[in-house]
C-alpha positions, 0 to 999 in steps of 0.5 A: 177198737173194732168197726161200727157197731150200733147205729142210732135209730129213731126209737133207740139211742139217745142224742148223746150217743148216736153211735157206740163201738165195742170197747171202753166207750160202751161203758160211758153212755148215759144211764138211760141208754142201757134201757134203750133199744140200741142197748138191747140190740148190743146185748143180743149180739154180745150173748151170741158170742157166749160159749157153751161153758159161759165165757167169751172169746178175745179180740172180737167186736161183740157188736158185730153178730157172728155169721155162724157159731164157728166164728166164736173163738175159745173162751178166755180172760185175756185182753178183757175177754169175758169180764168186759162183756159181763160188765156191759151185760150187768148195765143192761140188766140194771136198765132193762131187768131182762132175764136173758141178759141176767142169765148170760151174766150168771153163766159168766160168773159160773164160768169164772168160778169153774175156771179158778184153780184151787190155789186161787189163781186163774188160767188165761184160758178155760177149758185149759189149753196145753202150754202157757195158756194154763199158767196163772195170768197177771198179763194184761191185768187178766186176773185183776180184771176177774177179781175186780168184777167178782168183788163188785158183784159180791157187794150186790149194789147197782148195777149188780143188785140182781146177783143172787145171794149164793153167787155173791157169797161164792164171788166173795170167797173166790176173791179171798182166795185170789188175794191169798194167791197174789200174796203167795206168788209175790217174788222175794229177793234176798228176803225182800218182797218185790213184784210179780211175773206176768205169768206164774206156774199154776202148781209151784207159783214160780215165775213162768214162761209165756210166749217166746219173748216173755220170760220168767222175770219181774214185771214192771207193767203187770205188777202195777195193776196188781198193786192197784188192786191191793190198794183198793181193798178197804181193810188191808191186812198187815200182809197186804200192806207189806205186799204193797210197800214191798212192790212200791219200793221195788218199782222205785228202785228199778225205774229207768232215768235219763232215757226215753222211747222215740218212735220212728216211722218206717217205709214199711208202715211200722213204727220202730221204737228206740231208746235215746238218752234224754236227761229231762225224760220222766221215769221209765219202766221195763216190761221185764226185769231179770230175776236176781239182778233186776236188770232190764231184760229184752228177748226176741222171738228166739228167746235169747236174753239180751240187755241192750234194747237195740239188739231186738229186731224191728218186728218186735220193737215195732210190735211190742211194748218193752217199756212204759211209764206204767208206775208213774201215776201209781208212785206219784199219786195213788200210793201217797193217797193210799197211805194217807187214807189208811193213816200210815206214817 
């Protein structure tokens, strides 16, 4: 992700981690590192970005301290914001038992509690912003990230053993409401459960617009993350099982075969994506499927519905993922394992 963050020092980082950058890498250090001087320095920088309401901004290198409070953006759960710094702080609390980091994590939990709608969903931004920012957001696994964090914190095991009982209870209740919201927002077509939209209306739960090229639709990407979360529930109810089965069958039915995405470098530095025929290509899924027809759906910034990917302009075809292999591992490995785990015929 972003640039260099914490460099090794003679009194800090272990030889195994001479340099740590913000992103997934920060979660894969030796356990001892989270008690080191470098980990504390990283945590000190992270808490400088925590807003007064308890959340964190997105798309920010949290290991590069802000030069002023004005550099700190709006708090959100988009793009791993808030949940990622909270998971990191939990590891540092587990390693140091430092009250400052524990309090920052607790403020983050309180932010997530406050942001949850009464119906169980989470908006992309809180405090609420006008427009699609207030929709219930599955996009980029935003809501799933929150549910996974709160579920883990509610159990009270390392690295979350420091979480007090009152917050554990609130987290468990929040997760239960979130699961109920997932089940109620799953889209039905002709009486069959299918998938989810990237964003849903916070009041009606209907599929909703996000950006100009992100229409009310069935998601071939975000729905995979929702299904994986449902599969992680230890004792699934019949309703959860039915939800998973419906989504899996839908994902199987809309897989695109015989085509693959080819990336073509352009002189302006962009990498254009085009669909080409390839009988040997593995299954592919569209980011958007039209409600009712299940046809792959493509929109440019003009919000016009198109069914031919080649009609999308270079700017979006080089800057947005309209296709992916998102469901392949879910269908080939995760789903059979889940069925075997729960003894389903």
